[in-house]
Each structure stands twice: as structure tokens, then as C-alpha cells.
N, C-alpha and C positions, 0 to 999 in steps of 0.2 A: 750563578755566573759571577766571576770575580770582578773587582773594580778596575779602574783605569791604571792602577799601579801594578797590575799583574805582571810578573816576570815569568818567562817560559824557558824551559830547557827540554831537550829530547826525552829526559827521564821523567819529567813532571808534566802531565797532560792537563793543560788549561786552555781556555778559549779567550780570544781577544774580544772585549766588548765593543765591537766596531761601531755600534750605534752611538757610543759616547765619544768617539774619536773623530777628528777631522781626517779626510782622506790622506793627507800627508803624514800625520802622526801614525795612523793605522799602517800605512805602507812601511814606515820606518820600523815599526814594531814587528811586522811579519817578516822583515828581511834580516832579523837578528839570527845569528848562527844557531842552527838546530830548531828554529821555531816552526818552520813550515816547509811544505813541498808544493809544487805546482803540477796539476794533473790535467790532461786533455784526452778526450776520446773521439774517435771517428766511428760512425755507426752505419748499419744497413738502412737506416731511415730515421725520421724524427722520433718515432716510438719503437725503434728496432733494437738490435743487439750490437754489441761492440765488435768492431773489426780491427781496430788499432788503438793502442793506449800508450801514453808516454808520461813519465814523471821526472821532474828534476828538483834538486835542492834549491829552494827559493833564494837562499843567501849566496850561494856560489855558482848556481847554474849547472852543477854536476849532474849528469844523467843518472837516474836511479832505476828507470824502467823504460824500455822502448821495444815494443813488439807488436806484430800483427797478431790477430786472434782468430782462430778457426771457429766460426759461429754456427757450424753444423748445417742443418737444413734451412736456416733462415736466409732468404735471398736478399741480395743487395738491390735496393730499389734504384731505378734509373736516375731519379733526382739526386740520390745520395752519391751514386757513382760520378755524376756530373760535377759534384762538389769536390770530392777527394780523390777520384780516379782509381780507387781500389777495386779490384775484380775478384771473383771467386777463385780464379786461378792463382792469384797472388796469395791466397790464404792456404793453399795446399801445403801441408807440412807444418803449419803454424800451430802453436800450442792451443789447447782448448781453454775455456774460461776458468775452470777450477784451478789449473796450474798457474794461469796468469794472476788470478785473484790472490793466490797464496803469496806471490811476489808483491802485489800491490799492497796487501795488508801489512806485509813486513816493512816496506819502505815508508809507509804512512804512519806506522805505530809511533805514538808520542808526539806527533806533529799536527799542526793545522793543515788542512788541505785547501789550497787555493785553486780556483778554476775560473776561467773568464766568465762562463755562464754556469755557475755552480749548480743551480737547480737542474739543468739538463744533464751535466756529467754525473752528478750524484744519482739522478733518476735512472740513468742507463746502467750504472754499477749495481744498484739495487735490483733492477729488472733482471739482469743476467745472473745475479746471485740467487734470486728466487727461482728463476728458470732452471738453474742447476741444482737447486736444493741446498744451497750454501747459506750459512749464517754470515751476514755482512759485517758482523762485529762492530768495531768502532766506526766504520764507514757508514753505518746507518744513522749516526748522530748528526742531526742537521746543524748543530752548532759547531761541529768539527769542520764543516765546509764553509768557506767564505768566498764571496763573489767579487771578482775584480771588476767586472763590468759595472756593478752597482757603485763601487767606489769611484770609478772613472766618471760615470755619469753624474755622480754627486759633485765631483770636482768641476765638472763642466756646467753646473747649474741646472741639470735636468732632474735632480733628485735621485735617490737610490733605486727608484722603480724604472728609471730610464733604460733605454735599449740602444746599443750602438754596435756596429760590426767590429770584430777584432782586426780583420785584414791580415791574418797570420799565414796564409798559404794553404789552410785546410788539410794539413797533415799533422799528426799528433805532436811530433817533436818540434816542428817549426812553430806550432801554435803555443806550446808551453814557453818557448823562448820569447815569442812575441808578447805573451802575457807577463813574463818576468820583466821585459823591457818597460812595459807600462807601469808595473809596480815600482820599479826603480825610478822612472820619470816622476811618479807621484811623490816618492820619498824625497826627491831632490827639489821639488817645487817648480819644475820646469813646465813651460806651456805645452799642452797636448795639441801640437799643431795638426797631427793627423785626425784627432778627434774633432777639433774645430772645423776642419775641412769636410769631414764626413757629415757633421751636423749641418753645415752650410749647404752641402749637396742635398741632404734630406729635406731641408726647408725649401730649397728651390723646387724640388720634385713635388712637394706638397702644394706650393703656390701654383705651379703649372697645372696640377691636377684640379685644384680649386677653380682656376681660370677656365679650364676645359669644361667643368661642370656648369659654370655660370654661362658660358657661351652656348652650351647645349640647351640650357633652360631658356635662354633668350630666343633661340631658333624655334624651340617648341612653342613659346608664347606667340611668336609671329605666325607660325603655321596654324595655330588654333584660331587666329583672328579671321 
């Protein structure tokens, strides 16, 4: 892995050593022209197949890929449909994964791949490649993928292992633009107001849950007396 002084162009494939950079410096680096693209997928389920994928240029926001994907016999789980609203009927006539993957491989070649939850998106791309008997090529490289949620959580003091919802609308193109907005916010050093609000809401929910468990325990003690 190259050091912090790494420079990147679309013609020279290198990775950003994000563990050595602050979230702001990392964001500024990946927003350089030709350095990265942003990818998001919607799926049939948490461990299912891709039904929609979008990619944009990280620097400009220019759309690179935006398509539904015919996932064949894999059914969309009710929970997944409730999130993104995509139905089997919507996928009629959509390209199958081999065709879509060829486009994805082309637009990501020579770039870092940013995703809000990179482990999930990478996992679904690899899953569908293996299901279709395709070589995932450079997209199998874990260092090629970089997680925006991790950088966001690090900036909020949660550490890179933190988790926080994106709030992007749960369609692939809207989510990649929401992800780019977060990377831009990090690069400019602005306060992540939405992230702080989500964190406050989560802490309130955890406190209420804790209070509920304590109240139940007290009632149980009284009943046992």
C-alpha cells in the first residue's frame, strides 16, 4: 500500500491509505478528478441479489451507471420491498447481471470505489458474480472499496467501526448522491448535522430501552417478594 503522499489518476490504480488520514483529508483526496466513483446497490434481501445499481463520478456527480437488474428466479423479500419499493414487475425487461457487471467493471476501472456501507455493496457484487460464474476482476480487491460510513462515524467520534443510517431514500441513484454529499461535507469540514441528530435519536432510543428493562426488572422483583 502506498504512503500518504500517494497521487491518483484514472490511469494509475492506487489505493488511498485511509487509516493514515483524517476523515477530512481522506474526503479531499477521494474527490480529486478521476480518483473515485461512488456505487450503491438495492437487493432482494440482506443476503440476496442485486435488483438496482447506480454509480457516479465522485468528483463531479456525473452518472456512470443507473439500471435495474433482472435477478432471475431470486424473489424480492417483503422486507426488502418495504425498503426500496422495487417489485418483480419493475425488473421485467431489465438487463441481467452479466451485462450490468460488464458496465460496472468498465466505469470503476482505475478508480477507487466508494460506498456508504462498502462491505455490503462489495459483498453483493461478489455474490452475483459468483452466482453468474463471472470473474469479479478488480472489484474483488477489498482495498479498492472504501467505506464512507466508516469515515463519517470516525468524524463523529464513533470510530471507524461505528454504524449510522444514510437516510438517502433507498434507491440506488438517490443513495449515491446522498453519499457524495456526505463526502463533500467531510472534505469541507462542515458539521454533520444529520449525523448528530441520528446519533442523538439512537442514544435516546437506547436510554428508553434501558429504562424499560430496568422498570421490568423492578416489577419482577416486586412480584417475586
